[in-house]
C-alpha positions in Angstrom: 0.0 0.0 0.0 1.7 3.1 -1.1 -0.9 5.6 0.0 -3.6 4.2 -2.3 -6.6 2.9 -0.4 -9.5 1.4 -2.3 -12.8 0.9 -0.4 -14.1 -2.7 -0.4 -16.3 -3.4 -3.5 -15.2 -0.3 -5.4 -12.9 -2.2 -7.7 -15.6 -4.8 -8.7 -16.3 -5.7 -12.3 -19.8 -4.6 -13.2 -21.1 -7.9 -14.6 -21.5 -11.4 -13.3 -19.0 -14.2 -14.1 -19.8 -16.4 -17.0 -19.8 -20.2 -16.4 -16.7 -20.6 -18.5 -14.8 -18.2 -16.2 -15.7 -20.2 -13.2 -14.8 -23.4 -15.0 -11.4 -22.0 -16.0 -10.6 -21.4 -12.4 -11.7 -24.8 -11.3 -9.7 -26.4 -14.1 -6.6 -24.5 -13.1 -7.0 -25.5 -9.4 -7.3 -29.1 -10.5 -4.3 -29.0 -12.7 -0.7 -29.8 -11.8 0.2 -26.1 -12.2 -1.7 -25.3 -9.0 0.2 -28.0 -7.0 1.4 -25.4 -4.5 -2.0 -23.8 -3.9 -3.0 -25.3 -0.6 -5.6 -24.1 2.0 -6.6 -21.1 -0.1 -9.9 -19.5 -0.6 -10.2 -18.3 -4.2 -13.0 -15.8 -4.7 -14.1 -15.7 -8.3 -16.3 -12.7 -7.9 -14.8 -10.0 -10.2 -13.3 -8.2 -7.2 -16.6 -7.7 -5.3 -15.0 -8.9 -2.0 -11.7 -7.2 -2.5 
């Protein structure tokens, strides 16, 4: 944080995720490339909860 604070929800994408976007995240997490992702919550919400 270099003096830039963004209120929660203000950086959100304006539309809902398409099923293919959710599926791409699930496919990545199930792939060998995500082998070191452990115990993480991955919010696929367009930045709504950021």
